[in-house]
C-alpha positions, 0 to 999 in steps of 0.5 A, spaced: 686 326 868 689 321 873 694 316 871 690 310 873 685 312 868 689 311 862 692 305 865 686 301 866 683 303 859 689 302 854 684 302 848 681 309 849 685 315 848 684 320 854 678 325 852 680 332 850 675 338 852 674 343 846 672 350 846 667 352 841 672 355 836 677 350 836 678 344 832 679 337 835 686 334 833 686 327 832 693 324 833 696 323 826 696 316 824 702 314 821 701 314 813 703 307 810 708 308 804 705 306 798 707 298 797 712 298 791 710 294 785 713 287 786 719 286 782 719 283 775 721 275 776 722 270 771 716 266 775 710 265 770 705 270 771 700 267 766 697 260 767 693 255 763 692 249 768 691 242 767 684 242 766 684 247 761 683 246 753 685 252 749 685 253 741 687 259 738 693 264 739 696 266 745 700 273 746 703 274 752 708 280 755 709 276 761 712 269 763 707 264 761 706 257 764 702 251 761 699 245 764 693 244 760 692 242 752 693 248 747 693 248 739 695 253 735 700 259 736 704 261 742 708 268 742 711 270 749 716 276 750 719 272 756 719 265 758 714 259 756 714 253 761 711 247 759 709 243 765 709 235 765 701 234 764 701 239 758 699 237 751 701 242 746 700 242 738 703 249 736 708 254 734 712 257 740 716 263 739 719 266 746 725 268 749 726 262 753 722 255 753 722 250 758 719 243 756 717 238 761 711 235 758 709 233 750 710 238 745 708 237 737 710 243 733 715 248 732 719 251 738 723 258 736 727 261 742 731 267 742 735 265 748 735 258 750 730 251 750 731 246 755 728 239 754 727 236 761 727 229 763 720 228 762 719 232 755 716 229 749 718 233 743 716 232 736 718 237 731 723 243 730 727 247 735 731 253 733 735 256 738 742 259 740 742 255 746 739 248 748 739 243 754 737 236 753 736 232 760 737 225 760 731 222 759 728 227 754 725 224 748 726 228 741 724 226 734 725 232 729 730 237 727 734 242 732 738 248 729 743 251 734 747 257 734 742 261 729 737 266 731 730 264 729 728 267 723 722 270 720 716 265 718 717 267 710 725 266 711 724 259 714 719 257 709 724 259 703 730 256 707 726 249 708 724 249 700 732 250 699 734 244 703 734 237 701 728 232 703 730 226 707 726 222 702 730 224 696 735 220 693 742 222 695 746 225 690 752 221 687 758 221 691 764 225 688 769 221 690 770 214 687 769 208 691 776 205 693 779 199 688 777 192 690 783 187 689 
């Protein structure tokens, strides 16, 4: 075959003649290696967008981002990000929780809770570490430095603690004398 035939038709391979007992050998296509699984990141892989409404229990083994309305319970083995448009009424249990929207309920994090400047939190926070950005709104109770306990232990502990509406016990030290 002439060189000009190969150059003028670069998209076709030159023909090979095959005898009756031979097999035609095709050029081996370069075998593409199987793609590696994507690395696990802290970016949310499960989403509930702003137009969504969910009532019930959410269990997630992957990072979770919520931008819609949720009422119930949220259990996540990784991080939970509450977006600015979110309205959550729930008990949240996760490794880390970032709140930028509105949350009413309890938030228990084994690592850290972050209240962004746009956060509106009403309820109880339990975590060993917390970040509260300037502008965040918080009405409730924070327990810092303790790992979240199980629900029965938390109920027993809350039954033992004094309530805000109870009168204060009498002072042990007498008031200073007045002259």
